[in-house]
C-alpha positions as CSV (number, residue, x, y, z in Angstrom):
1,X,57.4,53.8,15.2
2,X,60.6,55.5,14.4
3,X,61.5,57.0,11.0
4,X,63.9,54.2,10.2
5,X,61.4,51.4,10.7
6,X,58.4,53.2,9.2
7,X,57.1,51.5,6.0
8,X,57.0,53.9,3.1
9,X,55.0,51.6,0.7
10,X,51.3,50.7,0.6
11,X,51.0,46.9,-0.2
12,X,47.3,47.2,-1.0
13,X,48.1,49.9,-3.5
14,X,50.7,47.8,-5.2
15,X,48.2,44.9,-5.3
16,X,45.7,47.2,-6.9
17,X,48.3,48.4,-9.4
18,X,49.3,44.9,-10.5
19,X,45.7,43.5,-10.6
20,X,44.5,46.5,-12.5
21,X,47.4,46.2,-15.0
22,X,46.7,42.5,-15.5
23,X,43.1,43.3,-16.1
24,X,43.9,45.9,-18.7
25,X,46.3,43.6,-20.5
26,X,43.8,40.7,-20.6
27,X,40.8,42.8,-21.5
28,X,41.3,42.7,-25.4
29,X,41.0,38.9,-25.6
30,X,38.0,38.2,-27.8
31,X,35.0,36.0,-27.4
32,X,33.9,37.2,-23.9
33,X,37.1,35.8,-22.4
34,X,38.6,39.3,-21.9
35,X,35.2,40.6,-20.7
36,X,35.0,38.1,-17.9
37,X,38.7,37.8,-17.0
38,X,39.8,41.5,-17.6
39,X,36.5,42.8,-16.3
40,X,36.6,40.6,-13.2
41,X,40.1,41.6,-12.4
42,X,39.3,45.3,-12.9
43,X,36.4,45.0,-10.4
44,X,38.8,43.4,-7.8
45,X,41.3,46.2,-8.6
46,X,38.6,48.9,-8.1
47,X,37.8,47.4,-4.6
48,X,41.6,47.4,-3.8
49,X,41.9,51.0,-5.0
50,X,39.3,52.2,-2.6
51,X,40.9,50.3,0.3
52,X,44.4,51.5,-0.6
53,X,43.2,55.0,-1.0
54,X,41.8,55.1,2.5
55,X,45.0,53.4,3.9
56,X,47.2,56.0,2.0
57,X,45.2,58.9,3.3
58,X,45.3,57.6,6.8
59,X,49.1,57.5,6.4
60,X,49.2,61.1,5.2
61,X,49.5,60.3,1.5
62,X,52.2,57.6,1.6
63,X,51.7,55.1,-1.2
64,X,49.1,57.1,-3.2
65,X,50.9,57.0,-6.6
66,X,50.2,53.3,-7.3
67,X,46.6,53.9,-6.3
68,X,46.3,56.6,-9.0
69,X,47.8,54.4,-11.7
70,X,45.6,51.5,-10.6
71,X,42.5,53.7,-10.9
72,X,43.6,54.8,-14.4
73,X,44.0,51.1,-15.4
74,X,40.6,50.3,-14.1
75,X,39.0,53.2,-16.0
76,X,40.8,52.2,-19.2
77,X,39.7,48.6,-18.8
78,X,36.0,49.7,-18.3
79,X,36.3,52.1,-21.2
80,X,37.7,49.4,-23.4
81,X,35.0,47.0,-22.4
82,X,32.3,49.6,-23.1
83,X,33.4,49.9,-26.7
84,X,33.6,46.2,-27.3
85,X,36.9,45.1,-25.9
86,X,36.9,41.4,-24.8
87,X,33.6,40.9,-26.6
88,X,34.0,41.8,-30.3
89,X,37.7,42.3,-30.9
């Protein structure tokens, strides 16, 4: 693969980024809606983060930045749920 045709992005990383962000945004919805919707999306995002991280490392670090942000979104969502987000708020 030549330099001009080499892909610089990691589509799995971007999927993890957007799913993780959506889970973080939907997590504060009360009455267990945010718990199930935001929490479910964050679990999917966590799986995508692991897959994208391995893909990025196999490509010598290309596309790692969205993976880092997605992991942060997942951790913030889980932290928010642990203090009552989506359940009590």
